[in-house]
mmCIF file of the N, C-alpha and C atoms, coordinates in Angstrom:
data_MODEL
# 
_entry.id   MODEL 
# 
loop_
_atom_site.group_PDB 
_atom_site.id 
_atom_site.type_symbol 
_atom_site.label_atom_id 
_atom_site.label_alt_id 
_atom_site.label_comp_id 
_atom_site.label_asym_id 
_atom_site.label_entity_id 
_atom_site.label_seq_id 
_atom_site.pdbx_PDB_ins_code 
_atom_site.Cartn_x 
_atom_site.Cartn_y 
_atom_site.Cartn_z 
_atom_site.occupancy 
_atom_site.B_iso_or_equiv 
_atom_site.pdbx_formal_charge 
_atom_site.auth_seq_id 
_atom_site.auth_comp_id 
_atom_site.auth_asym_id 
_atom_site.auth_atom_id 
_atom_site.pdbx_PDB_model_num 
ATOM 1   N N  . MET A 1 1  ? -12.284 10.902  17.904  1.00 0.00 ? 1  MET A N  1 
ATOM 2   C CA . MET A 1 1  ? -11.357 9.915   18.408  1.00 0.00 ? 1  MET A CA 1 
ATOM 3   C C  . MET A 1 1  ? -10.864 9.023   17.272  1.00 0.00 ? 1  MET A C  1 
ATOM 4   N N  . ALA A 1 2  ? -11.737 8.592   16.363  1.00 0.00 ? 2  ALA A N  1 
ATOM 5   C CA . ALA A 1 2  ? -11.325 7.755   15.235  1.00 0.00 ? 2  ALA A CA 1 
ATOM 6   C C  . ALA A 1 2  ? -10.357 8.499   14.340  1.00 0.00 ? 2  ALA A C  1 
ATOM 7   N N  . GLU A 1 3  ? -10.556 9.802   14.163  1.00 0.00 ? 3  GLU A N  1 
ATOM 8   C CA . GLU A 1 3  ? -9.661  10.606  13.329  1.00 0.00 ? 3  GLU A CA 1 
ATOM 9   C C  . GLU A 1 3  ? -8.245  10.602  13.904  1.00 0.00 ? 3  GLU A C  1 
ATOM 10  N N  . GLN A 1 4  ? -8.129  10.738  15.193  1.00 0.00 ? 4  GLN A N  1 
ATOM 11  C CA . GLN A 1 4  ? -6.816  10.721  15.829  1.00 0.00 ? 4  GLN A CA 1 
ATOM 12  C C  . GLN A 1 4  ? -6.165  9.355   15.642  1.00 0.00 ? 4  GLN A C  1 
ATOM 13  N N  . SER A 1 5  ? -6.919  8.309   15.761  1.00 0.00 ? 5  SER A N  1 
ATOM 14  C CA . SER A 1 5  ? -6.396  6.968   15.581  1.00 0.00 ? 5  SER A CA 1 
ATOM 15  C C  . SER A 1 5  ? -5.894  6.769   14.152  1.00 0.00 ? 5  SER A C  1 
ATOM 16  N N  . THR A 1 6  ? -6.655  7.245   13.166  1.00 0.00 ? 6  THR A N  1 
ATOM 17  C CA . THR A 1 6  ? -6.245  7.153   11.770  1.00 0.00 ? 6  THR A CA 1 
ATOM 18  C C  . THR A 1 6  ? -4.972  7.949   11.544  1.00 0.00 ? 6  THR A C  1 
ATOM 19  N N  . SER A 1 7  ? -4.903  9.129   12.112  1.00 0.00 ? 7  SER A N  1 
ATOM 20  C CA . SER A 1 7  ? -3.716  9.973   11.989  1.00 0.00 ? 7  SER A CA 1 
ATOM 21  C C  . SER A 1 7  ? -2.493  9.301   12.609  1.00 0.00 ? 7  SER A C  1 
ATOM 22  N N  . GLN A 1 8  ? -2.684  8.698   13.747  1.00 0.00 ? 8  GLN A N  1 
ATOM 23  C CA . GLN A 1 8  ? -1.576  8.006   14.412  1.00 0.00 ? 8  GLN A CA 1 
ATOM 24  C C  . GLN A 1 8  ? -1.110  6.806   13.596  1.00 0.00 ? 8  GLN A C  1 
ATOM 25  N N  . ARG A 1 9  ? -2.058  6.064   13.031  1.00 0.00 ? 9  ARG A N  1 
ATOM 26  C CA . ARG A 1 9  ? -1.692  4.916   12.189  1.00 0.00 ? 9  ARG A CA 1 
ATOM 27  C C  . ARG A 1 9  ? -0.938  5.386   10.950  1.00 0.00 ? 9  ARG A C  1 
ATOM 28  N N  . ALA A 1 10 ? -1.383  6.492   10.361  1.00 0.00 ? 10 ALA A N  1 
ATOM 29  C CA . ALA A 1 10 ? -0.721  7.037   9.175   1.00 0.00 ? 10 ALA A CA 1 
ATOM 30  C C  . ALA A 1 10 ? 0.711   7.447   9.501   1.00 0.00 ? 10 ALA A C  1 
ATOM 31  N N  . GLU A 1 11 ? 0.897   8.148   10.602  1.00 0.00 ? 11 GLU A N  1 
ATOM 32  C CA . GLU A 1 11 ? 2.249   8.585   10.983  1.00 0.00 ? 11 GLU A CA 1 
ATOM 33  C C  . GLU A 1 11 ? 3.163   7.396   11.267  1.00 0.00 ? 11 GLU A C  1 
ATOM 34  N N  . ALA A 1 12 ? 2.626   6.371   11.906  1.00 0.00 ? 12 ALA A N  1 
ATOM 35  C CA . ALA A 1 12 ? 3.419   5.174   12.199  1.00 0.00 ? 12 ALA A CA 1 
ATOM 36  C C  . ALA A 1 12 ? 3.810   4.467   10.901  1.00 0.00 ? 12 ALA A C  1 
ATOM 37  N N  . LEU A 1 13 ? 2.888   4.390   9.961   1.00 0.00 ? 13 LEU A N  1 
ATOM 38  C CA . LEU A 1 13 ? 3.169   3.750   8.678   1.00 0.00 ? 13 LEU A CA 1 
ATOM 39  C C  . LEU A 1 13 ? 4.229   4.521   7.900   1.00 0.00 ? 13 LEU A C  1 
ATOM 40  N N  . ILE A 1 14 ? 4.112   5.836   7.872   1.00 0.00 ? 14 ILE A N  1 
ATOM 41  C CA . ILE A 1 14 ? 5.086   6.682   7.179   1.00 0.00 ? 14 ILE A CA 1 
ATOM 42  C C  . ILE A 1 14 ? 6.468   6.511   7.799   1.00 0.00 ? 14 ILE A C  1 
ATOM 43  N N  . ALA A 1 15 ? 6.533   6.518   9.110   1.00 0.00 ? 15 ALA A N  1 
ATOM 44  C CA . ALA A 1 15 ? 7.818   6.340   9.802   1.00 0.00 ? 15 ALA A CA 1 
ATOM 45  C C  . ALA A 1 15 ? 8.415   4.973   9.492   1.00 0.00 ? 15 ALA A C  1 
ATOM 46  N N  . LYS A 1 16 ? 7.570   3.947   9.438   1.00 0.00 ? 16 LYS A N  1 
ATOM 47  C CA . LYS A 1 16 ? 8.039   2.592   9.140   1.00 0.00 ? 16 LYS A CA 1 
ATOM 48  C C  . LYS A 1 16 ? 8.586   2.506   7.713   1.00 0.00 ? 16 LYS A C  1 
ATOM 49  N N  . MET A 1 17 ? 7.898   3.124   6.755   1.00 0.00 ? 17 MET A N  1 
ATOM 50  C CA . MET A 1 17 ? 8.361   3.104   5.371   1.00 0.00 ? 17 MET A CA 1 
ATOM 51  C C  . MET A 1 17 ? 9.681   3.854   5.231   1.00 0.00 ? 17 MET A C  1 
ATOM 52  N N  . LYS A 1 18 ? 9.786   5.003   5.887   1.00 0.00 ? 18 LYS A N  1 
ATOM 53  C CA . LYS A 1 18 ? 11.029  5.780   5.835   1.00 0.00 ? 18 LYS A CA 1 
ATOM 54  C C  . LYS A 1 18 ? 12.183  5.005   6.458   1.00 0.00 ? 18 LYS A C  1 
ATOM 55  N N  . ALA A 1 19 ? 11.925  4.338   7.564   1.00 0.00 ? 19 ALA A N  1 
ATOM 56  C CA . ALA A 1 19 ? 12.969  3.567   8.244   1.00 0.00 ? 19 ALA A CA 1 
ATOM 57  C C  . ALA A 1 19 ? 13.423  2.384   7.395   1.00 0.00 ? 19 ALA A C  1 
ATOM 58  N N  . ALA A 1 20 ? 12.489  1.736   6.717   1.00 0.00 ? 20 ALA A N  1 
ATOM 59  C CA . ALA A 1 20 ? 12.816  0.555   5.916   1.00 0.00 ? 20 ALA A CA 1 
ATOM 60  C C  . ALA A 1 20 ? 13.609  0.902   4.665   1.00 0.00 ? 20 ALA A C  1 
ATOM 61  N N  . ARG A 1 21 ? 13.310  2.060   4.060   1.00 0.00 ? 21 ARG A N  1 
ATOM 62  C CA . ARG A 1 21 ? 13.928  2.410   2.786   1.00 0.00 ? 21 ARG A CA 1 
ATOM 63  C C  . ARG A 1 21 ? 14.874  3.602   2.855   1.00 0.00 ? 21 ARG A C  1 
ATOM 64  N N  . GLY A 1 22 ? 14.750  4.365   3.910   1.00 0.00 ? 22 GLY A N  1 
ATOM 65  C CA . GLY A 1 22 ? 15.549  5.579   4.017   1.00 0.00 ? 22 GLY A CA 1 
ATOM 66  C C  . GLY A 1 22 ? 14.907  6.780   3.344   1.00 0.00 ? 22 GLY A C  1 
ATOM 67  N N  . TYR A 1 23 ? 13.773  6.580   2.727   1.00 0.00 ? 23 TYR A N  1 
ATOM 68  C CA . TYR A 1 23 ? 13.045  7.649   2.031   1.00 0.00 ? 23 TYR A CA 1 
ATOM 69  C C  . TYR A 1 23 ? 11.601  7.196   1.861   1.00 0.00 ? 23 TYR A C  1 
ATOM 70  N N  . ILE A 1 24 ? 10.771  8.109   1.385   1.00 0.00 ? 24 ILE A N  1 
ATOM 71  C CA . ILE A 1 24 ? 9.390   7.759   1.025   1.00 0.00 ? 24 ILE A CA 1 
ATOM 72  C C  . ILE A 1 24 ? 8.986   8.672   -0.121  1.00 0.00 ? 24 ILE A C  1 
ATOM 73  N N  . TYR A 1 25 ? 8.384   8.092   -1.139  1.00 0.00 ? 25 TYR A N  1 
ATOM 74  C CA . TYR A 1 25 ? 7.894   8.887   -2.260  1.00 0.00 ? 25 TYR A CA 1 
ATOM 75  C C  . TYR A 1 25 ? 6.708   9.728   -1.793  1.00 0.00 ? 25 TYR A C  1 
ATOM 76  N N  . PRO A 1 26 ? 6.583   10.954  -2.297  1.00 0.00 ? 26 PRO A N  1 
ATOM 77  C CA . PRO A 1 26 ? 5.471   11.817  -1.874  1.00 0.00 ? 26 PRO A CA 1 
ATOM 78  C C  . PRO A 1 26 ? 4.093   11.191  -2.101  1.00 0.00 ? 26 PRO A C  1 
ATOM 79  N N  . GLU A 1 27 ? 3.929   10.440  -3.196  1.00 0.00 ? 27 GLU A N  1 
ATOM 80  C CA . GLU A 1 27 ? 2.612   9.838   -3.454  1.00 0.00 ? 27 GLU A CA 1 
ATOM 81  C C  . GLU A 1 27 ? 2.266   8.763   -2.435  1.00 0.00 ? 27 GLU A C  1 
ATOM 82  N N  . TRP A 1 28 ? 3.290   8.050   -1.915  1.00 0.00 ? 28 TRP A N  1 
ATOM 83  C CA . TRP A 1 28 ? 3.013   7.049   -0.883  1.00 0.00 ? 28 TRP A CA 1 
ATOM 84  C C  . TRP A 1 28 ? 2.673   7.730   0.444   1.00 0.00 ? 28 TRP A C  1 
ATOM 85  N N  . GLU A 1 29 ? 3.373   8.826   0.725   1.00 0.00 ? 29 GLU A N  1 
ATOM 86  C CA . GLU A 1 29 ? 3.060   9.566   1.955   1.00 0.00 ? 29 GLU A CA 1 
ATOM 87  C C  . GLU A 1 29 ? 1.643   10.122  1.890   1.00 0.00 ? 29 GLU A C  1 
ATOM 88  N N  . PHE A 1 30 ? 1.280   10.673  0.737   1.00 0.00 ? 30 PHE A N  1 
ATOM 89  C CA . PHE A 1 30 ? -0.078  11.193  0.554   1.00 0.00 ? 30 PHE A CA 1 
ATOM 90  C C  . PHE A 1 30 ? -1.110  10.074  0.745   1.00 0.00 ? 30 PHE A C  1 
ATOM 91  N N  . ALA A 1 31 ? -0.859  8.921   0.108   1.00 0.00 ? 31 ALA A N  1 
ATOM 92  C CA . ALA A 1 31 ? -1.800  7.798   0.219   1.00 0.00 ? 31 ALA A CA 1 
ATOM 93  C C  . ALA A 1 31 ? -1.916  7.333   1.664   1.00 0.00 ? 31 ALA A C  1 
ATOM 94  N N  . ALA A 1 32 ? -0.792  7.257   2.366   1.00 0.00 ? 32 ALA A N  1 
ATOM 95  C CA . ALA A 1 32 ? -0.812  6.817   3.766   1.00 0.00 ? 32 ALA A CA 1 
ATOM 96  C C  . ALA A 1 32 ? -1.604  7.781   4.637   1.00 0.00 ? 32 ALA A C  1 
ATOM 97  N N  . ARG A 1 33 ? -1.471  9.063   4.378   1.00 0.00 ? 33 ARG A N  1 
ATOM 98  C CA . ARG A 1 33 ? -2.215  10.050  5.179   1.00 0.00 ? 33 ARG A CA 1 
ATOM 99  C C  . ARG A 1 33 ? -3.717  10.011  4.876   1.00 0.00 ? 33 ARG A C  1 
ATOM 100 N N  . GLN A 1 34 ? -4.066  9.712   3.629   1.00 0.00 ? 34 GLN A N  1 
ATOM 101 C CA . GLN A 1 34 ? -5.481  9.636   3.253   1.00 0.00 ? 34 GLN A CA 1 
ATOM 102 C C  . GLN A 1 34 ? -6.133  8.367   3.788   1.00 0.00 ? 34 GLN A C  1 
ATOM 103 N N  . ASP A 1 35 ? -5.386  7.264   3.713   1.00 0.00 ? 35 ASP A N  1 
ATOM 104 C CA . ASP A 1 35 ? -5.929  5.978   4.137   1.00 0.00 ? 35 ASP A CA 1 
ATOM 105 C C  . ASP A 1 35 ? -4.773  5.046   4.482   1.00 0.00 ? 35 ASP A C  1 
ATOM 106 N N  . PRO A 1 36 ? -4.431  4.930   5.761   1.00 0.00 ? 36 PRO A N  1 
ATOM 107 C CA . PRO A 1 36 ? -3.288  4.106   6.148   1.00 0.00 ? 36 PRO A CA 1 
ATOM 108 C C  . PRO A 1 36 ? -3.467  2.621   5.829   1.00 0.00 ? 36 PRO A C  1 
ATOM 109 N N  . GLU A 1 37 ? -4.645  2.226   5.427   1.00 0.00 ? 37 GLU A N  1 
ATOM 110 C CA . GLU A 1 37 ? -4.891  0.833   5.048   1.00 0.00 ? 37 GLU A CA 1 
ATOM 111 C C  . GLU A 1 37 ? -4.810  0.653   3.527   1.00 0.00 ? 37 GLU A C  1 
ATOM 112 N N  . PHE A 1 38 ? -4.276  1.643   2.813   1.00 0.00 ? 38 PHE A N  1 
ATOM 113 C CA . PHE A 1 38 ? -4.234  1.607   1.347   1.00 0.00 ? 38 PHE A CA 1 
ATOM 114 C C  . PHE A 1 38 ? -3.470  0.389   0.838   1.00 0.00 ? 38 PHE A C  1 
ATOM 115 N N  . VAL A 1 39 ? -3.771  0.037   -0.411  1.00 0.00 ? 39 VAL A N  1 
ATOM 116 C CA . VAL A 1 39 ? -3.119  -1.119  -1.039  1.00 0.00 ? 39 VAL A CA 1 
ATOM 117 C C  . VAL A 1 39 ? -2.216  -0.603  -2.159  1.00 0.00 ? 39 VAL A C  1 
ATOM 118 N N  . ALA A 1 40 ? -0.930  -0.717  -1.957  1.00 0.00 ? 40 ALA A N  1 
ATOM 119 C CA . ALA A 1 40 ? 0.050   -0.239  -2.935  1.00 0.00 ? 40 ALA A CA 1 
ATOM 120 C C  . ALA A 1 40 ? -0.002  -1.026  -4.227  1.00 0.00 ? 40 ALA A C  1 
ATOM 121 N N  . ILE A 1 41 ? -0.466  -2.243  -4.184  1.00 0.00 ? 41 ILE A N  1 
ATOM 122 C CA . ILE A 1 41 ? -0.494  -3.104  -5.368  1.00 0.00 ? 41 ILE A CA 1 
ATOM 123 C C  . ILE A 1 41 ? -1.330  -2.469  -6.472  1.00 0.00 ? 41 ILE A C  1 
ATOM 124 N N  . ALA A 1 42 ? -2.469  -1.916  -6.122  1.00 0.00 ? 42 ALA A N  1 
ATOM 125 C CA . ALA A 1 42 ? -3.327  -1.303  -7.132  1.00 0.00 ? 42 ALA A CA 1 
ATOM 126 C C  . ALA A 1 42 ? -2.629  -0.117  -7.784  1.00 0.00 ? 42 ALA A C  1 
ATOM 127 N N  . LEU A 1 43 ? -1.922  0.672   -6.995  1.00 0.00 ? 43 LEU A N  1 
ATOM 128 C CA . LEU A 1 43 ? -1.192  1.803   -7.553  1.00 0.00 ? 43 LEU A CA 1 
ATOM 129 C C  . LEU A 1 43 ? -0.088  1.340   -8.491  1.00 0.00 ? 43 LEU A C  1 
ATOM 130 N N  . LEU A 1 44 ? 0.641   0.311   -8.103  1.00 0.00 ? 44 LEU A N  1 
ATOM 131 C CA . LEU A 1 44 ? 1.720   -0.206  -8.948  1.00 0.00 ? 44 LEU A CA 1 
ATOM 132 C C  . LEU A 1 44 ? 1.175   -0.796  -10.242 1.00 0.00 ? 44 LEU A C  1 
ATOM 133 N N  . ALA A 1 45 ? 0.085   -1.532  -10.149 1.00 0.00 ? 45 ALA A N  1 
ATOM 134 C CA . ALA A 1 45 ? -0.513  -2.132  -11.342 1.00 0.00 ? 45 ALA A CA 1 
ATOM 135 C C  . ALA A 1 45 ? -1.002  -1.042  -12.289 1.00 0.00 ? 45 ALA A C  1 
ATOM 136 N N  . PHE A 1 46 ? -1.625  -0.031  -11.731 1.00 0.00 ? 46 PHE A N  1 
ATOM 137 C CA . PHE A 1 46 ? -2.130  1.076   -12.540 1.00 0.00 ? 46 PHE A CA 1 
ATOM 138 C C  . PHE A 1 46 ? -0.993  1.802   -13.250 1.00 0.00 ? 46 PHE A C  1 
ATOM 139 N N  . ARG A 1 47 ? 0.122   1.958   -12.560 1.00 0.00 ? 47 ARG A N  1 
ATOM 140 C CA . ARG A 1 47 ? 1.276   2.659   -13.130 1.00 0.00 ? 47 ARG A CA 1 
ATOM 141 C C  . ARG A 1 47 ? 2.107   1.776   -14.046 1.00 0.00 ? 47 ARG A C  1 
ATOM 142 N N  . GLY A 1 48 ? 1.723   0.505   -14.216 1.00 0.00 ? 48 GLY A N  1 
ATOM 143 C CA . GLY A 1 48 ? 2.465   -0.393  -15.090 1.00 0.00 ? 48 GLY A CA 1 
ATOM 144 C C  . GLY A 1 48 ? 3.726   -0.926  -14.450 1.00 0.00 ? 48 GLY A C  1 
ATOM 145 N N  . GLY A 1 49 ? 3.659   -1.186  -13.154 1.00 0.00 ? 49 GLY A N  1 
ATOM 146 C CA . GLY A 1 49 ? 4.815   -1.692  -12.420 1.00 0.00 ? 49 GLY A CA 1 
ATOM 147 C C  . GLY A 1 49 ? 5.323   -3.006  -12.978 1.00 0.00 ? 49 GLY A C  1 
ATOM 148 N N  . GLU A 1 50 ? 6.596   -3.264  -12.788 1.00 0.00 ? 50 GLU A N  1 
ATOM 149 C CA . GLU A 1 50 ? 7.200   -4.508  -13.253 1.00 0.00 ? 50 GLU A CA 1 
ATOM 150 C C  . GLU A 1 50 ? 6.617   -5.692  -12.503 1.00 0.00 ? 50 GLU A C  1 
ATOM 151 N N  . ARG A 1 51 ? 6.575   -6.826  -13.177 1.00 0.00 ? 51 ARG A N  1 
ATOM 152 C CA . ARG A 1 51 ? 5.982   -8.038  -12.606 1.00 0.00 ? 51 ARG A CA 1 
ATOM 153 C C  . ARG A 1 51 ? 6.651   -8.418  -11.279 1.00 0.00 ? 51 ARG A C  1 
ATOM 154 N N  . ALA A 1 52 ? 7.972   -8.377  -11.233 1.00 0.00 ? 52 ALA A N  1 
ATOM 155 C CA . ALA A 1 52 ? 8.687   -8.778  -10.006 1.00 0.00 ? 52 ALA A CA 1 
ATOM 156 C C  . ALA A 1 52 ? 8.290   -7.897  -8.826  1.00 0.00 ? 52 ALA A C  1 
ATOM 157 N N  . GLY A 1 53 ? 8.131   -6.609  -9.060  1.00 0.00 ? 53 GLY A N  1 
ATOM 158 C CA . GLY A 1 53 ? 7.721   -5.695  -8.003  1.00 0.00 ? 53 GLY A CA 1 
ATOM 159 C C  . GLY A 1 53 ? 6.301   -5.967  -7.536  1.00 0.00 ? 53 GLY A C  1 
ATOM 160 N N  . LEU A 1 54 ? 5.421   -6.231  -8.478  1.00 0.00 ? 54 LEU A N  1 
ATOM 161 C CA . LEU A 1 54 ? 4.031   -6.544  -8.128  1.00 0.00 ? 54 LEU A CA 1 
ATOM 162 C C  . LEU A 1 54 ? 3.952   -7.831  -7.317  1.00 0.00 ? 54 LEU A C  1 
ATOM 163 N N  . VAL A 1 55 ? 4.694   -8.846  -7.747  1.00 0.00 ? 55 VAL A N  1 
ATOM 164 C CA . VAL A 1 55 ? 4.691   -10.127 -7.026  1.00 0.00 ? 55 VAL A CA 1 
ATOM 165 C C  . VAL A 1 55 ? 5.217   -9.930  -5.603  1.00 0.00 ? 55 VAL A C  1 
ATOM 166 N N  . ALA A 1 56 ? 6.293   -9.171  -5.463  1.00 0.00 ? 56 ALA A N  1 
ATOM 167 C CA . ALA A 1 56 ? 6.858   -8.924  -4.133  1.00 0.00 ? 56 ALA A CA 1 
ATOM 168 C C  . ALA A 1 56 ? 5.846   -8.229  -3.228  1.00 0.00 ? 56 ALA A C  1 
ATOM 169 N N  . HIS A 1 57 ? 5.117   -7.258  -3.764  1.00 0.00 ? 57 HIS A N  1 
ATOM 170 C CA . HIS A 1 57 ? 4.115   -6.558  -2.965  1.00 0.00 ? 57 HIS A CA 1 
ATOM 171 C C  . HIS A 1 57 ? 2.949   -7.482  -2.617  1.00 0.00 ? 57 HIS A C  1 
ATOM 172 N N  . MET A 1 58 ? 2.563   -8.331  -3.549  1.00 0.00 ? 58 MET A N  1 
ATOM 173 C CA . MET A 1 58 ? 1.476   -9.281  -3.264  1.00 0.00 ? 58 MET A CA 1 
ATOM 174 C C  . MET A 1 58 ? 1.894   -10.261 -2.173  1.00 0.00 ? 58 MET A C  1 
ATOM 175 N N  . GLN A 1 59 ? 3.116   -10.749 -2.234  1.00 0.00 ? 59 GLN A N  1 
ATOM 176 C CA . GLN A 1 59 ? 3.595   -11.667 -1.206  1.00 0.00 ? 59 GLN A CA 1 
ATOM 177 C C  . GLN A 1 59 ? 3.665   -10.974 0.156   1.00 0.00 ? 59 GLN A C  1 
ATOM 178 N N  . ARG A 1 60 ? 4.127   -9.732  0.168   1.00 0.00 ? 60 ARG A N  1 
ATOM 179 C CA . ARG A 1 60 ? 4.192   -8.972  1.419   1.00 0.00 ? 60 ARG A CA 1 
ATOM 180 C C  . ARG A 1 60 ? 2.785   -8.750  1.975   1.00 0.00 ? 60 ARG A C  1 
ATOM 181 N N  . ALA A 1 61 ? 1.843   -8.437  1.100   1.00 0.00 ? 61 ALA A N  1 
ATOM 182 C CA . ALA A 1 61 ? 0.467   -8.214  1.543   1.00 0.00 ? 61 ALA A CA 1 
ATOM 183 C C  . ALA A 1 61 ? -0.109  -9.466  2.197   1.00 0.00 ? 61 ALA A C  1 
ATOM 184 N N  . THR A 1 62 ? 0.159   -10.633 1.610   1.00 0.00 ? 62 THR A N  1 
ATOM 185 C CA . THR A 1 62 ? -0.364  -11.862 2.218   1.00 0.00 ? 62 THR A CA 1 
ATOM 186 C C  . THR A 1 62 ? 0.311   -12.146 3.550   1.00 0.00 ? 62 THR A C  1 
ATOM 187 N N  . ARG A 1 63 ? 1.596   -11.812 3.677   1.00 0.00 ? 63 ARG A N  1 
ATOM 188 C CA . ARG A 1 63 ? 2.267   -12.002 4.970   1.00 0.00 ? 63 ARG A CA 1 
ATOM 189 C C  . ARG A 1 63 ? 1.640   -11.117 6.039   1.00 0.00 ? 63 ARG A C  1 
ATOM 190 N N  . PHE A 1 64 ? 1.122   -9.952  5.638   1.00 0.00 ? 64 PHE A N  1 
ATOM 191 C CA . PHE A 1 64 ? 0.500   -9.034  6.595   1.00 0.00 ? 64 PHE A CA 1 
ATOM 192 C C  . PHE A 1 64 ? -0.993  -9.272  6.740   1.00 0.00 ? 64 PHE A C  1 
ATOM 193 N N  . GLY A 1 65 ? -1.502  -10.359 6.131   1.00 0.00 ? 65 GLY A N  1 
ATOM 194 C CA . GLY A 1 65 ? -2.883  -10.744 6.373   1.00 0.00 ? 65 GLY A CA 1 
ATOM 195 C C  . GLY A 1 65 ? -3.873  -10.511 5.253   1.00 0.00 ? 65 GLY A C  1 
ATOM 196 N N  . ALA A 1 66 ? -3.458  -9.940  4.130   1.00 0.00 ? 66 ALA A N  1 
ATOM 197 C CA . ALA A 1 66 ? -4.392  -9.747  3.017   1.00 0.00 ? 66 ALA A CA 1 
ATOM 198 C C  . ALA A 1 66 ? -4.731  -11.099 2.406   1.00 0.00 ? 66 ALA A C  1 
ATOM 199 N N  . THR A 1 67 ? -5.971  -11.248 2.014   1.00 0.00 ? 67 THR A N  1 
ATOM 200 C CA . THR A 1 67 ? -6.374  -12.483 1.347   1.00 0.00 ? 67 THR A CA 1 
ATOM 201 C C  . THR A 1 67 ? -6.140  -12.341 -0.149  1.00 0.00 ? 67 THR A C  1 
ATOM 202 N N  . ARG A 1 68 ? -6.083  -13.471 -0.824  1.00 0.00 ? 68 ARG A N  1 
ATOM 203 C CA . ARG A 1 68 ? -5.930  -13.473 -2.289  1.00 0.00 ? 68 ARG A CA 1 
ATOM 204 C C  . ARG A 1 68 ? -7.073  -12.670 -2.927  1.00 0.00 ? 68 ARG A C  1 
ATOM 205 N N  . GLU A 1 69 ? -8.270  -12.845 -2.407  1.00 0.00 ? 69 GLU A N  1 
ATOM 206 C CA . GLU A 1 69 ? -9.439  -12.141 -2.940  1.00 0.00 ? 69 GLU A CA 1 
ATOM 207 C C  . GLU A 1 69 ? -9.281  -10.631 -2.798  1.00 0.00 ? 69 GLU A C  1 
ATOM 208 N N  . GLU A 1 70 ? -8.774  -10.175 -1.648  1.00 0.00 ? 70 GLU A N  1 
ATOM 209 C CA . GLU A 1 70 ? -8.575  -8.739  -1.434  1.00 0.00 ? 70 GLU A CA 1 
ATOM 210 C C  . GLU A 1 70 ? -7.548  -8.183  -2.411  1.00 0.00 ? 70 GLU A C  1 
ATOM 211 N N  . ILE A 1 71 ? -6.474  -8.914  -2.615  1.00 0.00 ? 71 ILE A N  1 
ATOM 212 C CA . ILE A 1 71 ? -5.427  -8.450  -3.526  1.00 0.00 ? 71 ILE A CA 1 
ATOM 213 C C  . ILE A 1 71 ? -5.966  -8.314  -4.939  1.00 0.00 ? 71 ILE A C  1 
ATOM 214 N N  . PHE A 1 72 ? -6.627  -9.339  -5.438  1.00 0.00 ? 72 PHE A N  1 
ATOM 215 C CA . PHE A 1 72 ? -7.097  -9.298  -6.811  1.00 0.00 ? 72 PHE A CA 1 
ATOM 216 C C  . PHE A 1 72 ? -8.309  -8.393  -6.988  1.00 0.00 ? 72 PHE A C  1 
ATOM 217 N N  . GLU A 1 73 ? -9.052  -8.165  -5.928  1.00 0.00 ? 73 GLU A N  1 
ATOM 218 C CA . GLU A 1 73 ? -10.150 -7.193  -5.984  1.00 0.00 ? 73 GLU A CA 1 
ATOM 219 C C  . GLU A 1 73 ? -9.590  -5.805  -6.254  1.00 0.00 ? 73 GLU A C  1 
ATOM 220 N N  . GLU A 1 74 ? -8.482  -5.461  -5.605  1.00 0.00 ? 74 GLU A N  1 
ATOM 221 C CA . GLU A 1 74 ? -7.844  -4.168  -5.807  1.00 0.00 ? 74 GLU A CA 1 
ATOM 222 C C  . GLU A 1 74 ? -7.307  -4.019  -7.211  1.00 0.00 ? 74 GLU A C  1 
ATOM 223 N N  . VAL A 1 75 ? -6.668  -5.050  -7.717  1.00 0.00 ? 75 VAL A N  1 
ATOM 224 C CA . VAL A 1 75 ? -6.097  -4.985  -9.052  1.00 0.00 ? 75 VAL A CA 1 
ATOM 225 C C  . VAL A 1 75 ? -7.234  -4.855  -10.078 1.00 0.00 ? 75 VAL A C  1 
ATOM 226 N N  . ASP A 1 76 ? -8.284  -5.650  -9.945  1.00 0.00 ? 76 ASP A N  1 
ATOM 227 C CA . ASP A 1 76 ? -9.400  -5.583  -10.885 1.00 0.00 ? 76 ASP A CA 1 
ATOM 228 C C  . ASP A 1 76 ? -10.126 -4.241  -10.797 1.00 0.00 ? 76 ASP A C  1 
ATOM 229 N N  . ALA A 1 77 ? -10.208 -3.658  -9.623  1.00 0.00 ? 77 ALA A N  1 
ATOM 230 C CA . ALA A 1 77 ? -10.914 -2.386  -9.461  1.00 0.00 ? 77 ALA A CA 1 
ATOM 231 C C  . ALA A 1 77 ? -10.267 -1.283  -10.271 1.00 0.00 ? 77 ALA A C  1 
ATOM 232 N N  . ASP A 1 78 ? -8.964  -1.368  -10.491 1.00 0.00 ? 78 ASP A N  1 
ATOM 233 C CA . ASP A 1 78 ? -8.262  -0.362  -11.268 1.00 0.00 ? 78 ASP A CA 1 
ATOM 234 C C  . ASP A 1 78 ? -8.126  -0.739  -12.736 1.00 0.00 ? 78 ASP A C  1 
ATOM 235 N N  . GLY A 1 79 ? -8.710  -1.859  -13.111 1.00 0.00 ? 79 GLY A N  1 
ATOM 236 C CA . GLY A 1 79 ? -8.681  -2.263  -14.501 1.00 0.00 ? 79 GLY A CA 1 
ATOM 237 C C  . GLY A 1 79 ? -7.349  -2.799  -14.964 1.00 0.00 ? 79 GLY A C  1 
ATOM 238 N N  . ALA A 1 80 ? -6.462  -3.060  -14.053 1.00 0.00 ? 80 ALA A N  1 
ATOM 239 C CA . ALA A 1 80 ? -5.130  -3.596  -14.418 1.00 0.00 ? 80 ALA A CA 1 
ATOM 240 C C  . ALA A 1 80 ? -5.171  -5.106  -14.242 1.00 0.00 ? 80 ALA A C  1 
ATOM 241 N N  . LYS A 1 81 ? -5.011  -5.809  -15.336 1.00 0.00 ? 81 LYS A N  1 
ATOM 242 C CA . LYS A 1 81 ? -5.055  -7.282  -15.278 1.00 0.00 ? 81 LYS A CA 1 
ATOM 243 C C  . LYS A 1 81 ? -3.838  -7.842  -15.952 1.00 0.00 ? 81 LYS A C  1 
# 
């Protein structure tokens, strides 16, 4: 039952991302299917994302309920500071 719930959350997230942007990168779709609660900030920091993009994602994460500690825990876990 939990697997079905995770799958449903992943599909809903993918549909939401596609609707918002008109497309979805394959790596984001893969991440969403593996863990719909994934944190894009860590991926962007690891890939050397631009500061403005990282800030925008951090602000969006806090609007959706992420705490400052959760955000920076993800960034530190990937060694991107």
